[in-house]
Backbone as CSV, one residue per row, in Angstrom:
resi,resn,N_x,N_y,N_z,CA_x,CA_y,CA_z,C_x,C_y,C_z
1,MET,0.898,-1.158,0.125,-0.141,0.068,0.048,0.829,1.241,0.070
2,LYS,0.552,2.021,-0.921,1.448,3.551,-0.924,0.919,4.273,0.322
3,ILE,2.007,5.011,0.963,1.557,5.711,2.073,0.973,6.909,1.608
4,SER,1.036,7.466,0.343,0.450,8.501,-0.155,-1.172,8.506,-0.133
5,LYS,-1.632,7.290,-0.130,-3.048,6.978,0.230,-3.548,7.559,1.322
6,LEU,-2.758,7.713,2.265,-3.271,8.244,3.689,-3.296,9.728,3.633
7,TYR,-2.813,10.466,2.542,-2.730,11.952,2.607,-4.068,12.673,2.076
8,PRO,-4.629,12.227,0.965,-5.487,13.154,0.150,-6.611,13.791,0.977
9,LEU,-7.265,13.049,1.897,-8.447,13.546,2.476,-7.892,14.658,3.542
10,THR,-6.826,14.239,4.238,-6.263,15.189,5.366,-6.037,16.558,4.504
11,ILE,-5.384,16.466,3.498,-4.940,17.643,2.769,-6.114,18.371,2.135
12,ALA,-7.182,17.637,1.594,-8.348,18.438,1.246,-9.043,19.003,2.345
13,SER,-9.076,18.420,3.417,-9.611,19.162,4.492,-9.052,20.331,4.860
14,ALA,-7.715,20.467,4.894,-6.948,21.653,5.104,-7.206,22.692,4.244
15,LEU,-7.314,22.380,3.024,-7.434,23.400,1.867,-8.925,23.713,1.909
16,ALA,-9.840,22.841,2.206,-11.169,23.315,2.276,-11.394,24.324,3.326
17,LEU,-10.894,23.948,4.338,-10.903,25.005,5.600,-10.311,26.278,5.279
18,ALA,-9.278,26.340,4.726,-8.604,27.570,4.198,-9.475,28.514,3.424
19,LEU,-10.032,27.713,2.445,-10.906,28.447,1.464,-12.117,28.813,2.261
20,MET,-12.828,27.802,3.051,-13.975,28.203,3.650,-13.854,29.295,4.551
21,SER,-12.771,29.381,5.250,-12.551,30.509,6.183,-12.358,32.019,5.887
22,THR,-12.121,32.094,4.653,-11.762,33.340,3.982,-13.136,34.126,3.977
23,SER,-13.416,35.091,4.898,-14.877,35.458,5.245,-15.131,36.849,4.756
24,ALA,-16.335,37.170,4.907,-16.771,38.469,4.501,-17.748,39.134,5.429
25,ILE,-17.888,40.573,5.303,-18.792,41.163,6.097,-19.572,42.047,5.124
26,SER,-20.861,41.811,5.144,-21.627,42.454,4.236,-21.037,42.394,2.846
27,GLU,-20.761,43.569,1.965,-20.365,43.228,0.645,-18.749,43.441,0.656
28,THR,-18.128,43.424,1.712,-16.643,43.561,1.662,-16.086,42.180,2.188
29,PHE,-15.313,41.619,1.188,-14.706,40.352,1.729,-13.210,40.435,2.382
30,SER,-13.037,39.789,3.426,-11.595,39.704,4.097,-10.908,38.573,3.644
31,TYR,-9.554,38.826,3.439,-8.661,37.778,3.268,-7.511,37.737,4.173
32,THR,-7.654,38.359,5.445,-6.555,38.318,6.316,-7.201,37.727,7.539
33,PHE,-6.699,36.427,7.949,-7.427,35.772,9.110,-6.589,34.671,9.712
34,ILE,-6.979,34.157,10.805,-6.392,32.898,11.389,-7.604,32.141,11.777
35,SER,-7.556,30.787,11.461,-8.597,29.727,11.554,-8.154,28.569,12.176
36,ALA,-9.068,27.900,12.984,-8.770,26.567,13.440,-10.208,25.648,13.300
37,SER,-9.666,24.268,13.115,-11.018,23.564,12.815,-10.702,22.229,13.230
38,TYR,-11.788,21.494,13.305,-11.640,19.997,13.722,-12.399,19.081,12.636
39,GLY,-11.672,17.978,12.160,-12.321,17.359,10.856,-12.281,15.923,11.212
40,ILE,-13.224,15.174,10.524,-13.284,13.796,10.456,-13.350,13.403,8.919
41,PHE,-12.494,12.171,8.664,-12.530,11.754,7.370,-12.436,10.141,7.164
42,SER,-12.848,9.715,5.903,-12.697,8.315,5.739,-12.302,8.217,4.306
43,SER,-11.573,7.280,4.006,-10.860,6.896,2.634,-10.857,5.504,2.218
44,ASP,-11.076,5.251,1.097,-10.886,3.678,0.491,-9.355,3.536,0.267
45,ILE,-8.999,2.347,0.691,-7.640,1.995,0.367,-7.620,0.712,-0.387
46,ASP,-6.777,0.749,-1.387,-6.625,-0.433,-2.362,-6.404,-1.706,-1.561
47,GLY,-7.326,-2.582,-1.884,-6.931,-3.924,-1.435,-7.529,-4.355,-0.033
48,ILE,-8.087,-3.328,0.638,-8.819,-3.535,2.020,-10.355,-3.224,1.905
49,PRO,-11.164,-4.071,2.286,-12.541,-3.728,2.254,-13.134,-2.617,3.104
50,GLU,-12.489,-2.460,4.254,-12.882,-1.529,5.269,-12.057,-0.037,4.916
51,ASP,-13.096,0.965,5.168,-12.315,2.225,4.944,-11.397,2.639,5.983
52,LEU,-10.270,3.503,5.774,-9.481,4.010,6.775,-10.275,5.330,7.185
53,GLU,-10.320,5.442,8.450,-11.184,6.506,9.200,-10.294,7.203,10.182
54,GLY,-10.486,8.398,10.322,-9.702,9.156,11.275,-10.212,10.725,11.634
55,ASP,-9.441,11.478,12.361,-9.924,12.802,12.574,-8.539,13.634,12.831
56,GLY,-8.726,14.889,12.869,-7.518,15.742,13.078,-8.039,17.158,13.338
57,ILE,-6.914,18.017,13.374,-7.186,19.479,13.473,-6.402,20.263,12.419
58,THR,-6.833,21.356,12.219,-6.078,22.293,11.255,-6.014,23.574,11.686
59,ILE,-4.878,24.239,11.735,-4.644,25.667,11.869,-4.271,26.308,10.536
60,SER,-5.053,27.450,10.146,-4.663,27.962,8.841,-4.931,29.587,9.025
61,GLY,-4.041,30.171,8.127,-4.145,31.696,8.122,-3.711,32.139,6.660
62,ALA,-4.231,33.399,6.464,-3.894,34.109,5.201,-3.733,35.641,5.524
63,PHE,-2.880,36.221,4.476,-2.693,37.708,4.715,-2.807,38.357,3.322
64,ASN,-3.661,39.291,3.103,-3.672,39.879,1.900,-2.648,40.846,1.679
65,ILE,-1.643,40.711,0.810,-0.601,41.613,0.652,-0.741,42.602,-0.508
66,ALA,-1.888,42.532,-1.364,-2.064,43.581,-2.225,-3.746,43.625,-2.432
67,ASN,-4.139,44.443,-3.311,-5.553,44.338,-3.693,-6.145,43.182,-4.006
68,ASN,-5.550,42.349,-4.922,-6.032,41.121,-5.426,-5.223,40.060,-5.148
69,PHE,-4.096,40.031,-4.234,-3.242,38.870,-4.059,-3.009,38.690,-2.493
70,GLY,-3.049,37.418,-2.128,-2.633,36.969,-0.708,-1.799,35.968,-0.601
71,ILE,-1.186,35.570,0.607,-0.484,34.345,0.954,-1.106,33.773,1.968
72,SER,-0.957,32.438,2.108,-1.622,31.628,2.976,-0.708,30.429,3.534
73,ALA,-1.100,29.850,4.552,-0.306,28.764,5.270,-1.394,27.966,6.100
74,SER,-1.113,26.603,6.155,-1.851,25.834,7.065,-0.925,24.719,7.599
75,TYR,-1.462,24.203,8.864,-0.700,22.983,9.276,-2.039,22.121,9.745
76,SER,-1.859,20.854,9.461,-2.883,19.971,9.859,-2.036,18.617,10.498
77,THR,-2.796,18.248,11.541,-2.282,16.939,12.131,-3.475,16.116,12.543
78,GLY,-3.393,14.770,12.332,-4.323,13.882,12.458,-4.072,12.347,12.536
79,SER,-4.865,11.526,12.826,-4.563,10.046,12.972,-5.766,9.333,12.298
80,ALA,-5.418,8.119,12.031,-6.352,7.112,11.296,-6.136,5.893,11.442
81,ASP,-7.071,5.008,11.377,-6.845,3.577,11.357,-7.909,2.792,10.883
82,VAL,-7.424,1.480,10.495,-8.337,0.559,9.786,-8.002,-0.837,10.270
83,THR,-9.215,-1.641,10.456,-8.850,-3.041,10.998,-9.533,-3.907,9.844
84,SER,-8.776,-4.830,9.252,-9.333,-5.742,8.376,-8.799,-7.209,8.518
85,GLY,-9.382,-8.188,8.560,-8.996,-9.579,8.564,-8.218,-9.836,9.817
86,GLY,-8.490,-9.081,10.933,-7.676,-9.253,12.286,-6.538,-8.595,12.489
87,THR,-6.070,-7.744,11.485,-4.913,-6.908,11.467,-5.294,-5.529,11.505
88,THR,-4.522,-4.677,12.251,-4.799,-3.200,12.377,-3.655,-2.239,11.925
89,LEU,-4.160,-1.292,10.998,-3.096,-0.324,10.639,-3.566,1.081,11.349
90,ASN,-2.459,1.613,12.014,-2.562,3.080,12.553,-1.725,3.928,11.742
91,ALA,-2.098,4.978,11.539,-1.252,6.151,11.103,-1.371,7.431,11.525
92,ASP,-0.352,8.189,11.845,-0.457,9.601,12.162,0.041,10.464,11.234
93,VAL,-0.670,11.442,10.788,-0.249,12.333,9.682,-0.152,13.833,10.027
94,ASP,0.852,14.351,9.423,1.161,15.801,9.695,1.380,16.377,8.193
95,VAL,0.538,17.511,8.025,0.724,18.232,6.646,0.840,19.607,6.752
96,VAL,1.910,20.300,6.073,2.082,21.764,6.035,1.909,22.202,4.632
97,SER,1.292,23.263,4.456,1.045,23.862,3.094,1.307,25.290,3.159
98,ILE,2.006,25.928,2.091,2.210,27.373,2.050,1.929,27.648,0.500
99,GLY,1.129,28.764,0.329,0.860,29.115,-1.016,0.424,30.483,-1.162
100,ALA,-0.104,30.776,-2.227,-0.515,32.094,-2.722,-1.680,32.111,-3.574
101,PHE,-2.443,33.130,-3.580,-3.617,33.156,-4.367,-4.170,34.528,-4.872
102,PHE,-4.912,34.470,-6.081,-5.427,35.657,-6.658,-6.964,35.672,-6.128
103,HIS,-7.425,36.757,-6.145,-8.994,36.991,-5.873,-9.582,38.315,-6.515
104,THR,-10.750,38.054,-7.108,-11.314,39.275,-7.805,-12.739,39.151,-7.682
105,SER,-13.499,40.401,-7.776,-14.925,40.413,-7.465,-15.595,40.009,-8.991
106,ILE,-16.547,39.107,-9.024,-17.419,38.896,-10.044,-18.757,39.258,-10.095
107,SER,-19.141,39.966,-8.743,-20.318,40.525,-8.665,-20.518,41.290,-7.345
108,ASP,-21.604,41.969,-7.083,-21.619,42.732,-5.931,-21.376,41.927,-4.710
109,ASN,-21.636,40.681,-4.717,-21.544,39.867,-3.472,-20.861,38.475,-3.612
110,ALA,-19.952,38.542,-4.716,-19.206,37.130,-4.895,-17.947,37.483,-5.551
111,ASP,-16.814,36.515,-4.999,-15.355,36.755,-5.589,-15.101,35.323,-6.147
112,PHE,-14.193,35.307,-7.019,-13.535,34.456,-7.490,-12.074,34.143,-7.068
113,ILE,-11.614,33.024,-6.726,-10.246,32.856,-6.134,-9.486,31.751,-6.874
114,LEU,-8.307,31.958,-7.180,-7.426,31.010,-7.811,-6.100,30.849,-7.102
115,GLY,-5.669,29.865,-6.808,-4.347,29.807,-5.947,-3.652,28.498,-6.160
116,ALA,-2.512,28.337,-5.544,-1.565,27.174,-5.511,-0.944,27.130,-4.191
117,ASP,-0.562,25.810,-3.830,0.159,25.582,-2.524,1.233,24.584,-2.863
118,ILE,2.206,24.674,-2.116,3.218,23.725,-1.862,3.019,22.881,-0.690
119,ILE,2.882,21.537,-0.706,2.559,20.618,0.438,3.763,19.707,0.918
120,LYS,3.959,19.724,2.093,4.888,18.703,2.604,4.304,17.947,3.789
121,GLY,4.305,16.520,3.682,3.695,15.864,4.696,4.550,14.658,5.340
122,ASN,4.150,14.180,6.412,4.900,13.006,7.112,3.976,11.982,7.664
123,VAL,4.119,10.772,7.635,3.217,9.608,8.084,4.117,8.756,8.951
124,ASP,3.542,8.533,10.027,4.169,7.438,10.945,3.095,6.399,10.926
125,ILE,3.579,5.062,10.632,2.735,3.890,10.584,2.990,2.883,11.472
126,GLU,2.164,2.285,12.199,2.182,1.219,13.014,1.090,-0.031,12.486
127,PHE,1.644,-1.151,12.301,0.873,-2.297,11.769,0.914,-3.305,12.766
128,ASP,-0.140,-3.644,13.327,-0.544,-4.686,14.293,0.645,-4.536,15.587
129,GLY,0.834,-3.244,15.867,1.822,-2.888,17.117,3.033,-2.768,16.849
130,THR,3.574,-2.960,15.355,4.930,-2.768,15.109,4.956,-1.451,14.349
131,SER,5.967,-0.572,14.877,6.023,0.773,14.394,7.179,0.702,13.148
132,PHE,6.928,1.384,12.044,7.860,1.506,10.933,8.297,2.860,10.775
133,PRO,9.528,3.186,10.091,10.051,4.353,9.998,9.228,5.487,9.324
134,SER,9.196,6.668,9.828,8.443,7.754,9.292,8.721,7.840,7.574
135,GLU,7.818,8.158,7.095,7.716,8.554,5.702,7.442,10.019,5.324
136,ASP,8.048,10.544,4.343,7.758,11.766,3.942,7.090,11.752,2.591
137,ALA,6.319,12.795,2.292,5.611,12.945,0.996,5.379,14.352,0.711
138,ASP,6.030,14.808,-0.443,5.749,16.250,-0.871,4.813,16.333,-2.119
139,GLY,4.293,17.507,-2.385,3.461,17.695,-3.470,2.997,19.000,-3.604
140,ASN,2.097,19.410,-4.377,1.501,20.605,-4.680,0.002,20.450,-5.107
141,SER,-0.700,21.676,-4.969,-1.989,21.714,-5.436,-2.421,23.015,-6.173
142,ILE,-3.327,22.814,-7.021,-3.897,24.059,-7.564,-5.437,24.030,-7.316
143,PHE,-5.945,25.253,-6.840,-7.371,25.211,-6.660,-8.103,26.611,-6.878
144,ALA,-9.428,26.394,-7.248,-10.277,27.523,-7.573,-11.383,27.455,-6.900
145,GLY,-11.997,28.685,-6.662,-13.280,28.558,-5.884,-14.197,29.898,-6.005
146,ILE,-15.267,29.946,-5.410,-16.207,31.009,-5.505,-16.834,31.386,-3.997
147,ARG,-16.729,32.511,-3.645,-17.328,32.866,-2.276,-18.515,33.828,-2.608
148,ALA,-19.537,33.776,-1.869,-20.842,34.503,-2.081,-21.458,34.852,-0.785
149,MET,-21.864,35.989,-0.576,-22.695,36.298,0.614,-24.122,36.086,-0.002
150,VAL,-24.882,35.209,0.982,-26.174,34.843,0.626,-27.197,35.839,1.473
151,THR,-26.729,36.251,2.651,-27.353,37.137,3.445,-26.240,37.933,4.213
152,THR,-26.737,38.911,4.998,-25.724,39.830,5.600,-24.806,38.919,6.521
153,ASN,-25.280,37.736,7.107,-24.396,37.139,8.101,-24.071,35.715,7.617
154,VAL,-24.391,35.339,6.294,-24.069,33.904,5.835,-23.291,33.977,4.556
155,GLU,-22.154,33.401,4.586,-21.360,33.302,3.369,-21.357,31.728,2.922
156,LEU,-21.626,31.403,1.597,-21.416,30.083,1.104,-20.385,30.185,0.203
157,ASN,-19.708,29.011,0.039,-18.522,28.775,-0.964,-18.441,27.471,-1.655
158,GLY,-17.666,27.221,-2.600,-17.313,26.136,-3.153,-16.017,26.185,-3.842
159,PHE,-15.561,24.975,-4.029,-14.094,25.008,-4.613,-13.795,23.703,-5.342
160,ILE,-12.916,23.557,-6.216,-12.191,22.403,-6.814,-10.728,22.510,-6.586
161,ASP,-10.153,21.366,-6.155,-8.755,21.393,-5.858,-8.258,20.156,-6.506
162,ARG,-6.995,20.320,-7.240,-6.405,19.348,-7.853,-4.987,19.120,-7.046
163,ALA,-4.743,17.996,-6.266,-3.498,17.924,-5.495,-2.708,16.588,-6.077
164,LYS,-1.397,16.908,-6.148,-0.608,15.736,-6.458,0.513,15.478,-5.426
165,ILE,0.512,14.443,-4.723,1.331,13.934,-3.599,2.240,12.936,-4.214
166,GLU,3.432,13.144,-4.188,4.217,11.967,-4.791,3.811,11.674,-6.239
167,ASP,3.425,10.323,-6.358,3.049,9.800,-7.691,1.407,9.795,-7.760
168,ASP,0.806,10.222,-6.687,-0.796,10.053,-6.672,-1.467,11.482,-6.878
169,SER,-2.453,11.539,-7.716,-3.104,12.730,-7.760,-4.551,12.556,-7.422
170,ASN,-5.166,13.610,-6.858,-6.646,13.588,-6.449,-7.087,14.897,-6.802
171,THR,-8.537,14.839,-7.329,-9.343,16.018,-7.611,-10.480,16.088,-6.467
172,ASP,-10.367,17.073,-5.603,-11.405,17.183,-4.577,-12.289,18.253,-4.927
173,ILE,-13.640,18.125,-4.550,-14.672,19.168,-4.518,-15.208,19.433,-3.264
174,GLY,-15.333,20.593,-2.918,-15.740,20.998,-1.530,-16.731,22.187,-1.539
175,PHE,-17.482,22.248,-0.297,-18.429,23.196,-0.049,-18.275,23.756,1.266
176,GLY,-18.525,24.942,1.527,-18.462,25.530,2.877,-19.497,26.514,3.208
177,ALA,-19.584,26.819,4.662,-20.486,28.016,4.924,-19.844,28.605,6.166
178,SER,-20.130,29.928,6.266,-19.525,30.653,7.287,-20.756,31.447,7.873
179,TYR,-21.022,31.571,9.344,-22.048,32.248,9.795,-21.350,33.485,10.757
180,TYR,-21.603,34.752,10.491,-21.006,35.673,11.079,-21.632,36.142,12.379
181,ILE,-21.061,35.777,13.526,-21.396,36.341,14.826,-21.336,37.727,15.072
182,ASP,-20.132,38.315,14.442,-19.921,39.754,14.444,-18.958,39.926,13.372
183,LYS,-18.573,41.167,13.185,-17.546,41.552,11.918,-16.252,40.876,12.032
184,LEU,-15.874,40.377,13.275,-14.515,39.832,13.398,-14.487,38.357,13.649
185,PHE,-15.662,37.630,13.706,-15.654,36.285,14.218,-16.651,35.361,13.330
186,THR,-16.407,34.168,12.986,-17.363,33.386,12.320,-17.272,32.009,12.716
187,LEU,-18.340,31.233,12.751,-18.331,29.790,12.755,-18.457,29.182,11.465
188,ASP,-17.664,28.125,11.338,-17.590,27.609,9.934,-17.905,26.104,9.781
189,ALA,-18.153,25.524,8.712,-18.424,24.127,8.383,-18.088,23.998,6.950
190,GLY,-17.541,22.788,6.747,-17.150,22.320,5.211,-17.437,20.913,5.089
191,TYR,-17.564,20.555,3.866,-17.520,19.219,3.531,-16.818,18.962,2.125
192,SER,-15.916,18.089,1.967,-15.150,17.885,0.752,-15.213,16.388,0.380
193,PHE,-15.233,16.075,-0.771,-14.915,14.699,-1.285,-14.244,14.621,-2.555
194,ASP,-13.755,13.316,-2.783,-13.172,12.930,-3.995,-13.531,11.473,-4.210
195,SER,-12.745,10.780,-5.215,-13.372,9.478,-5.744,-13.055,8.477,-4.603
196,ASP,-12.134,8.703,-3.652,-11.841,7.737,-2.777,-12.492,7.918,-1.202
197,GLY,-13.092,9.059,-1.005,-13.567,9.236,0.186,-14.111,10.713,0.498
198,SER,-14.334,11.181,1.737,-14.940,12.428,2.048,-14.261,12.927,3.450
199,ALA,-14.617,14.181,3.760,-14.032,14.938,4.937,-15.121,15.966,5.230
200,LEU,-15.395,16.033,6.611,-16.321,17.016,7.207,-15.554,17.755,8.311
201,SER,-15.776,19.104,8.326,-14.851,19.918,9.278,-15.792,20.968,9.866
202,PHE,-15.580,21.405,11.004,-16.152,22.449,11.665,-15.034,23.339,12.427
203,GLY,-15.278,24.592,12.329,-14.278,25.546,12.821,-14.729,26.771,13.197
204,ALA,-13.704,27.732,13.478,-14.073,29.207,13.810,-12.904,30.143,13.214
205,THR,-13.266,31.207,12.870,-12.256,32.056,12.137,-12.318,33.440,12.892
206,LYS,-11.185,33.962,13.104,-10.753,35.343,13.523,-10.298,36.306,12.456
207,TYR,-10.844,37.376,12.298,-10.321,38.394,11.296,-9.507,39.493,11.944
208,PHE,-8.540,40.035,11.094,-7.742,41.098,11.550,-7.727,42.220,10.547
């Protein structure tokens, strides 16, 4: 089994949260923030009938450096396991991403976003109680999305992300929503999926 199969949904969750958390107040969108979320995910693994299931946390942030450009970074850490045929596989995953993005208004209440990330990950694997050496996996992603204010306090967004980790590529589709408690704080939720599985996340965002 390729260790890169343990990455795609953790990475998708991080990227989904990063996009989901870029928030807006009324008709003015903000791209400078810090966000935290908790997520659960499941993924198909080749040759194993049961799904790999796990959870983790993501810390992400972004800074708008110009009228239409920003930089972003995120850190995700999580664990997952699967038991099949009396054997158990446990995995601990850490993922760091750094990127940049372009954003532009497409209507009075919607923005288009296009960006790219460099991804670095690490997996620790334990198979039936036996630990194996840590494995590194690097990659990149390209994403595009739309954010829209549907009411004064609610933003909806959607994105598509193409991530390549080592020799594996995945295309994720995600949807998110943010509810504005006030002008500087939101509660967020997101859902993403690809051909192998899905991820669900809940979080909060602080603006500056």
